[in-house]
N, CA, C and O atoms as a GROMACS GRO file, in nm:
protein
  364
    1MET      N    1   0.085  -0.118   0.000
    1MET     CA    2   0.000   0.000   0.000
    1MET      C    3   0.089   0.123   0.000
    1MET      O    4   0.181   0.135   0.081
    2ALA      N    5   0.060   0.214  -0.090
    2ALA     CA    6   0.139   0.337  -0.102
    2ALA      C    7   0.103   0.434   0.010
    2ALA      O    8  -0.009   0.433   0.062
    3ARG      N    9   0.198   0.517   0.046
    3ARG     CA   10   0.173   0.618   0.149
    3ARG      C   11   0.185   0.755   0.085
    3ARG      O   12   0.275   0.780   0.006
    4GLY      N   13   0.091   0.843   0.122
    4GLY     CA   14   0.090   0.979   0.068
    4GLY      C   15   0.143   1.077   0.170
    4GLY      O   16   0.230   1.045   0.250
    5VAL      N   17   0.090   1.197   0.165
    5VAL     CA   18   0.131   1.304   0.254
    5VAL      C   19   0.109   1.262   0.399
    5VAL      O   20   0.005   1.206   0.433
    6GLU      N   21   0.206   1.289   0.483
    6GLU     CA   22   0.201   1.263   0.627
    6GLU      C   23   0.179   1.115   0.658
    6GLU      O   24   0.124   1.082   0.763
    7GLY      N   25   0.221   1.025   0.566
    7GLY     CA   26   0.212   0.883   0.593
    7GLY      C   27   0.072   0.825   0.584
    7GLY      O   28   0.052   0.711   0.626
    8VAL      N   29  -0.023   0.897   0.530
    8VAL     CA   30  -0.160   0.847   0.518
    8VAL      C   31  -0.162   0.741   0.408
    8VAL      O   32  -0.110   0.764   0.299
    9GLN      N   33  -0.222   0.625   0.436
    9GLN     CA   34  -0.227   0.518   0.337
    9GLN      C   35  -0.320   0.556   0.223
    9GLN      O   36  -0.422   0.622   0.243
   10ARG      N   37  -0.282   0.515   0.102
   10ARG     CA   38  -0.361   0.538  -0.018
   10ARG      C   39  -0.398   0.402  -0.078
   10ARG      O   40  -0.323   0.306  -0.063
   11GLY      N   41  -0.511   0.394  -0.145
   11GLY     CA   42  -0.551   0.271  -0.212
   11GLY      C   43  -0.682   0.219  -0.156
   11GLY      O   44  -0.749   0.288  -0.079
   12ALA      N   45  -0.719   0.098  -0.195
   12ALA     CA   46  -0.846   0.038  -0.151
   12ALA      C   47  -0.852   0.031   0.001
   12ALA      O   48  -0.758  -0.015   0.065
   13GLY      N   49  -0.962   0.078   0.057
   13GLY     CA   50  -0.981   0.074   0.200
   13GLY      C   51  -0.907   0.181   0.277
   13GLY      O   52  -0.914   0.185   0.400
   14ALA      N   53  -0.836   0.268   0.208
   14ALA     CA   54  -0.760   0.373   0.275
   14ALA      C   55  -0.852   0.486   0.318
   14ALA      O   56  -0.959   0.506   0.260
   15VAL      N   57  -0.811   0.557   0.417
   15VAL     CA   58  -0.887   0.671   0.467
   15VAL      C   59  -0.841   0.796   0.394
   15VAL      O   60  -0.721   0.821   0.383
   16ARG      N   61  -0.938   0.874   0.344
   16ARG     CA   62  -0.907   0.998   0.272
   16ARG      C   63  -0.904   1.112   0.373
   16ARG      O   64  -0.987   1.118   0.464
   17ARG      N   65  -0.809   1.204   0.357
   17ARG     CA   66  -0.803   1.320   0.445
   17ARG      C   67  -0.927   1.404   0.425
   17ARG      O   68  -0.975   1.418   0.313
   18LEU      N   69  -0.979   1.460   0.532
   18LEU     CA   70  -1.095   1.548   0.524
   18LEU      C   71  -1.061   1.671   0.441
   18LEU      O   72  -0.952   1.728   0.455
   19GLY      N   73  -1.154   1.712   0.357
   19GLY     CA   74  -1.135   1.832   0.276
   19GLY      C   75  -1.050   1.812   0.153
   19GLY      O   76  -1.028   1.906   0.077
   20GLU      N   77  -1.003   1.690   0.130
   20GLU     CA   78  -0.921   1.664   0.012
   20GLU      C   79  -1.011   1.667  -0.113
   20GLU      O   80  -1.110   1.594  -0.118
   21PRO      N   81  -0.977   1.749  -0.212
   21PRO     CA   82  -1.062   1.757  -0.332
   21PRO      C   83  -1.063   1.628  -0.412
   21PRO      O   84  -0.967   1.552  -0.411
   22ARG      N   85  -1.176   1.606  -0.481
   22ARG     CA   86  -1.191   1.490  -0.569
   22ARG      C   87  -1.211   1.539  -0.711
   22ARG      O   88  -1.266   1.648  -0.731
   23PRO      N   89  -1.168   1.463  -0.811
   23PRO     CA   90  -1.191   1.505  -0.949
   23PRO      C   91  -1.340   1.527  -0.976
   23PRO      O   92  -1.424   1.454  -0.924
   24ALA      N   93  -1.371   1.628  -1.056
   24ALA     CA   94  -1.510   1.660  -1.090
   24ALA      C   95  -1.524   1.671  -1.241
   24ALA      O   96  -1.432   1.711  -1.311
   25GLU      N   97  -1.642   1.635  -1.289
   25GLU     CA   98  -1.675   1.653  -1.429
   25GLU      C   99  -1.755   1.783  -1.438
   25GLU      O  100  -1.869   1.789  -1.391
   26VAL      N  101  -1.696   1.884  -1.497
   26VAL     CA  102  -1.758   2.017  -1.504
   26VAL      C  103  -1.768   2.061  -1.649
   26VAL      O  104  -1.672   2.052  -1.726
   27ARG      N  105  -1.886   2.109  -1.685
   27ARG     CA  106  -1.903   2.173  -1.815
   27ARG      C  107  -1.917   2.322  -1.786
   27ARG      O  108  -2.005   2.364  -1.711
   28ALA      N  109  -1.829   2.401  -1.845
   28ALA     CA  110  -1.824   2.544  -1.817
   28ALA      C  111  -1.860   2.624  -1.942
   28ALA      O  112  -1.845   2.577  -2.055
   29GLY      N  113  -1.909   2.746  -1.920
   29GLY     CA  114  -1.939   2.837  -2.029
   29GLY      C  115  -1.812   2.901  -2.082
   29GLY      O  116  -1.704   2.877  -2.029
   30PRO      N  117  -1.825   2.983  -2.186
   30PRO     CA  118  -1.707   3.047  -2.246
   30PRO      C  119  -1.633   3.138  -2.148
   30PRO      O  120  -1.514   3.164  -2.166
   31ASP      N  121  -1.702   3.187  -2.046
   31ASP     CA  122  -1.639   3.273  -1.946
   31ASP      C  123  -1.575   3.193  -1.832
   31ASP      O  124  -1.520   3.252  -1.739
   32GLY      N  125  -1.583   3.058  -1.838
   32GLY     CA  126  -1.524   2.974  -1.735
   32GLY      C  127  -1.620   2.939  -1.623
   32GLY      O  128  -1.586   2.858  -1.536
   33ARG      N  129  -1.739   2.998  -1.622
   33ARG     CA  130  -1.838   2.973  -1.516
   33ARG      C  131  -1.894   2.832  -1.529
   33ARG      O  132  -1.937   2.793  -1.638
   34PRO      N  133  -1.895   2.753  -1.420
   34PRO     CA  134  -1.951   2.618  -1.426
   34PRO      C  135  -2.101   2.621  -1.457
   34PRO      O  136  -2.177   2.695  -1.394
   35LEU      N  137  -2.141   2.540  -1.555
   35LEU     CA  138  -2.283   2.528  -1.591
   35LEU      C  139  -2.341   2.395  -1.542
   35LEU      O  140  -2.458   2.387  -1.507
   36TRP      N  141  -2.258   2.292  -1.540
   36TRP     CA  142  -2.296   2.159  -1.492
   36TRP      C  143  -2.182   2.105  -1.408
   36TRP      O  144  -2.065   2.122  -1.443
   37VAL      N  145  -2.215   2.039  -1.295
   37VAL     CA  146  -2.115   1.976  -1.211
   37VAL      C  147  -2.160   1.833  -1.184
   37VAL      O  148  -2.266   1.810  -1.126
   38ASP      N  149  -2.080   1.738  -1.227
   38ASP     CA  150  -2.109   1.595  -1.208
   38ASP      C  151  -2.253   1.560  -1.246
   38ASP      O  152  -2.322   1.489  -1.173
   39GLY      N  153  -2.297   1.611  -1.361
   39GLY     CA  154  -2.429   1.578  -1.413
   39GLY      C  155  -2.543   1.661  -1.359
   39GLY      O  156  -2.658   1.640  -1.400
   40GLU      N  157  -2.517   1.754  -1.270
   40GLU     CA  158  -2.621   1.841  -1.214
   40GLU      C  159  -2.607   1.982  -1.271
   40GLU      O  160  -2.498   2.038  -1.274
   41ARG      N  161  -2.719   2.037  -1.315
   41ARG     CA  162  -2.717   2.173  -1.369
   41ARG      C  163  -2.698   2.274  -1.256
   41ARG      O  164  -2.758   2.262  -1.150
   42VAL      N  165  -2.614   2.373  -1.281
   42VAL     CA  166  -2.589   2.478  -1.183
   42VAL      C  167  -2.700   2.582  -1.195
   42VAL      O  168  -2.723   2.637  -1.303
   43GLU      N  169  -2.767   2.609  -1.085
   43GLU     CA  170  -2.876   2.707  -1.080
   43GLU      C  171  -2.822   2.848  -1.054
   43GLU      O  172  -2.875   2.945  -1.108
   44GLY      N  173  -2.718   2.859  -0.973
   44GLY     CA  174  -2.665   2.991  -0.941
   44GLY      C  175  -2.524   2.985  -0.885
   44GLY      O  176  -2.477   2.881  -0.838
   45ILE      N  177  -2.458   3.098  -0.891
   45ILE     CA  178  -2.323   3.114  -0.837
   45ILE      C  179  -2.334   3.196  -0.709
   45ILE      O  180  -2.388   3.307  -0.710
   46VAL      N  181  -2.282   3.142  -0.599
   46VAL     CA  182  -2.282   3.215  -0.473
   46VAL      C  183  -2.165   3.314  -0.472
   46VAL      O  184  -2.181   3.432  -0.442
   47GLU      N  185  -2.046   3.262  -0.507
   47GLU     CA  186  -1.929   3.349  -0.517
   47GLU      C  187  -1.818   3.278  -0.593
   47GLU      O  188  -1.822   3.157  -0.613
   48THR      N  189  -1.720   3.355  -0.635
   48THR     CA  190  -1.601   3.302  -0.700
   48THR      C  191  -1.481   3.381  -0.648
   48THR      O  192  -1.492   3.499  -0.616
   49TRP      N  193  -1.367   3.313  -0.640
   49TRP     CA  194  -1.246   3.381  -0.595
   49TRP      C  195  -1.124   3.310  -0.653
   49TRP      O  196  -1.131   3.194  -0.695
   50LEU      N  197  -1.014   3.381  -0.654
   50LEU     CA  198  -0.888   3.328  -0.705
   50LEU      C  199  -0.798   3.295  -0.587
   50LEU      O  200  -0.779   3.378  -0.497
   51LEU      N  201  -0.742   3.176  -0.588
   51LEU     CA  202  -0.652   3.132  -0.483
   51LEU      C  203  -0.514   3.111  -0.545
   51LEU      O  204  -0.498   3.029  -0.635
   52GLU      N  205  -0.415   3.185  -0.496
   52GLU     CA  206  -0.277   3.169  -0.543
   52GLU      C  207  -0.188   3.154  -0.421
   52GLU      O  208  -0.192   3.235  -0.328
   53ASP      N  209  -0.105   3.049  -0.423
   53ASP     CA  210  -0.017   3.023  -0.311
   53ASP      C  211   0.104   2.945  -0.363
   53ASP      O  212   0.101   2.893  -0.474
   54ARG      N  213   0.206   2.938  -0.285
   54ARG     CA  214   0.329   2.865  -0.317
   54ARG      C  215   0.391   2.908  -0.449
   54ARG      O  216   0.456   2.828  -0.516
   55TRP      N  217   0.372   3.034  -0.487
   55TRP     CA  218   0.427   3.084  -0.612
   55TRP      C  219   0.578   3.083  -0.614
   55TRP      O  220   0.640   3.086  -0.721
   56TRP      N  221   0.639   3.078  -0.498
   56TRP     CA  222   0.784   3.080  -0.487
   56TRP      C  223   0.845   2.940  -0.494
   56TRP      O  224   0.967   2.926  -0.487
   57THR      N  225   0.762   2.835  -0.508
   57THR     CA  226   0.812   2.698  -0.511
   57THR      C  227   0.804   2.640  -0.652
   57THR      O  228   0.759   2.706  -0.746
   58ASP      N  229   0.849   2.515  -0.666
   58ASP     CA  230   0.837   2.443  -0.793
   58ASP      C  231   0.696   2.390  -0.815
   58ASP      O  232   0.665   2.339  -0.923
   59SER      N  233   0.609   2.400  -0.714
   59SER     CA  234   0.472   2.351  -0.723
   59SER      C  235   0.374   2.462  -0.686
   59SER      O  236   0.310   2.455  -0.581
   60PRO      N  237   0.360   2.564  -0.771
   60PRO     CA  238   0.268   2.673  -0.737
   60PRO      C  239   0.123   2.626  -0.736
   60PRO      O  240   0.087   2.529  -0.803
   61LEU      N  241   0.042   2.694  -0.659
   61LEU     CA  242  -0.100   2.663  -0.647
   61LEU      C  243  -0.178   2.780  -0.703
   61LEU      O  244  -0.172   2.891  -0.649
   62ARG      N  245  -0.252   2.758  -0.813
   62ARG     CA  246  -0.336   2.862  -0.874
   62ARG      C  247  -0.470   2.798  -0.904
   62ARG      O  248  -0.479   2.707  -0.986
   63ARG      N  249  -0.575   2.845  -0.838
   63ARG     CA  250  -0.708   2.787  -0.854
   63ARG      C  251  -0.813   2.897  -0.867
   63ARG      O  252  -0.808   2.997  -0.796
   64ARG      N  253  -0.907   2.877  -0.958
   64ARG     CA  254  -1.027   2.961  -0.965
   64ARG      C  255  -1.135   2.882  -0.893
   64ARG      O  256  -1.178   2.777  -0.940
   65MET      N  257  -1.178   2.933  -0.780
   65MET     CA  258  -1.275   2.867  -0.694
   65MET      C  259  -1.416   2.917  -0.727
   65MET      O  260  -1.436   3.034  -0.759
   66TRP      N  261  -1.514   2.828  -0.719
   66TRP     CA  262  -1.654   2.862  -0.741
   66TRP      C  263  -1.740   2.793  -0.636
   66TRP      O  264  -1.729   2.672  -0.616
   67GLU      N  265  -1.825   2.869  -0.568
   67GLU     CA  266  -1.929   2.808  -0.484
   67GLU      C  267  -2.058   2.821  -0.563
   67GLU      O  268  -2.102   2.931  -0.595
   68VAL      N  269  -2.118   2.705  -0.596
   68VAL     CA  270  -2.237   2.702  -0.680
   68VAL      C  271  -2.351   2.634  -0.606
   68VAL      O  272  -2.330   2.562  -0.508
   69VAL      N  273  -2.473   2.658  -0.656
   69VAL     CA  274  -2.591   2.589  -0.606
   69VAL      C  275  -2.653   2.518  -0.725
   69VAL      O  276  -2.676   2.579  -0.830
   70THR      N  277  -2.681   2.389  -0.710
   70THR     CA  278  -2.739   2.312  -0.819
   70THR      C  279  -2.892   2.324  -0.818
   70THR      O  280  -2.950   2.378  -0.724
   71VAL      N  281  -2.955   2.272  -0.923
   71VAL     CA  282  -3.101   2.277  -0.931
   71VAL      C  283  -3.167   2.199  -0.818
   71VAL      O  284  -3.283   2.225  -0.785
   72ARG      N  285  -3.096   2.106  -0.758
   72ARG     CA  286  -3.151   2.032  -0.643
   72ARG      C  287  -3.127   2.104  -0.511
   72ARG      O  288  -3.163   2.052  -0.405
   73GLY      N  289  -3.067   2.224  -0.517
   73GLY     CA  290  -3.043   2.302  -0.396
   73GLY      C  291  -2.915   2.267  -0.324
   73GLY      O  292  -2.894   2.313  -0.211
   74ARG      N  293  -2.830   2.189  -0.384
   74ARG     CA  294  -2.705   2.149  -0.320
   74ARG      C  295  -2.599   2.257  -0.338
   74ARG      O  296  -2.580   2.308  -0.448
   75ALA      N  297  -2.530   2.292  -0.229
   75ALA     CA  298  -2.418   2.386  -0.235
   75ALA      C  299  -2.292   2.305  -0.260
   75ALA      O  300  -2.260   2.213  -0.185
   76ILE      N  301  -2.219   2.341  -0.365
   76ILE     CA  302  -2.099   2.268  -0.403
   76ILE      C  303  -1.987   2.369  -0.427
   76ILE      O  304  -2.009   2.474  -0.486
   77VAL      N  305  -1.866   2.334  -0.380
   77VAL     CA  306  -1.749   2.416  -0.410
   77VAL      C  307  -1.663   2.336  -0.509
   77VAL      O  308  -1.621   2.224  -0.480
   78VAL      N  309  -1.639   2.396  -0.625
   78VAL     CA  310  -1.552   2.336  -0.725
   78VAL      C  311  -1.442   2.435  -0.758
   78VAL      O  312  -1.455   2.556  -0.737
   79HIS      N  313  -1.333   2.383  -0.810
   79HIS     CA  314  -1.228   2.474  -0.857
   79HIS      C  315  -1.161   2.417  -0.981
   79HIS      O  316  -1.155   2.296  -1.003
   80ARG      N  317  -1.112   2.508  -1.061
   80ARG     CA  318  -1.033   2.472  -1.179
   80ARG      C  319  -0.889   2.502  -1.147
   80ARG      O  320  -0.854   2.615  -1.113
   81ASP      N  321  -0.805   2.400  -1.158
   81ASP     CA  322  -0.662   2.418  -1.138
   81ASP      C  323  -0.609   2.494  -1.258
   81ASP      O  324  -0.612   2.444  -1.370
   82LEU      N  325  -0.560   2.615  -1.236
   82LEU     CA  326  -0.513   2.699  -1.346
   82LEU      C  327  -0.375   2.661  -1.396
   82LEU      O  328  -0.326   2.718  -1.494
   83VAL      N  329  -0.310   2.565  -1.329
   83VAL     CA  330  -0.181   2.515  -1.374
   83VAL      C  331  -0.202   2.402  -1.476
   83VAL      O  332  -0.139   2.402  -1.582
   84ASP      N  333  -0.290   2.305  -1.444
   84ASP     CA  334  -0.309   2.190  -1.535
   84ASP      C  335  -0.446   2.187  -1.603
   84ASP      O  336  -0.470   2.104  -1.690
   85GLY      N  337  -0.538   2.278  -1.562
   85GLY     CA  338  -0.669   2.288  -1.629
   85GLY      C  339  -0.775   2.190  -1.580
   85GLY      O  340  -0.887   2.194  -1.631
   86ARG      N  341  -0.743   2.103  -1.484
   86ARG     CA  342  -0.841   2.005  -1.437
   86ARG      C  343  -0.938   2.067  -1.334
   86ARG      O  344  -0.905   2.164  -1.267
   87TRP      N  345  -1.057   2.007  -1.326
   87TRP     CA  346  -1.160   2.051  -1.232
   87TRP      C  347  -1.162   1.956  -1.112
   87TRP      O  348  -1.141   1.836  -1.125
   88TRP      N  349  -1.189   2.015  -0.994
   88TRP     CA  350  -1.196   1.940  -0.869
   88TRP      C  351  -1.317   1.984  -0.789
   88TRP      O  352  -1.365   2.096  -0.804
   89ARG      N  353  -1.367   1.896  -0.706
   89ARG     CA  354  -1.482   1.922  -0.620
   89ARG      C  355  -1.440   1.910  -0.474
   89ARG      O  356  -1.377   1.812  -0.435
   90SER      N  357  -1.475   2.010  -0.394
   90SER     CA  358  -1.438   2.009  -0.252
   90SER      C  359  -1.550   1.956  -0.163
   90SER      O  360  -1.522   1.887  -0.065
   91ARG      N  361  -1.675   1.988  -0.196
   91ARG     CA  362  -1.789   1.936  -0.118
   91ARG      C  363  -1.911   1.938  -0.201
   91ARG      O  364  -2.018   1.899  -0.155
   0.00000   0.00000   0.00000
């Protein structure tokens, strides 16, 4: 079994750290705004913000964060990694 950050086990049956983002399937509009998240239509945007950190390292962190509400009333936080372009879901 592989070990990740801080010795946490990874793989089948492993415990995931709280708050660790998971890959998300997001369809976005031309302006980058999420329209669909994991098959659910986005009803509204609560807020968006830019997160930049570790710019002085070899692994900079640049994310466009979005808090959205789906048509089912679910509040979801997703972000697009501005370094590799992938989408992630926080909750």
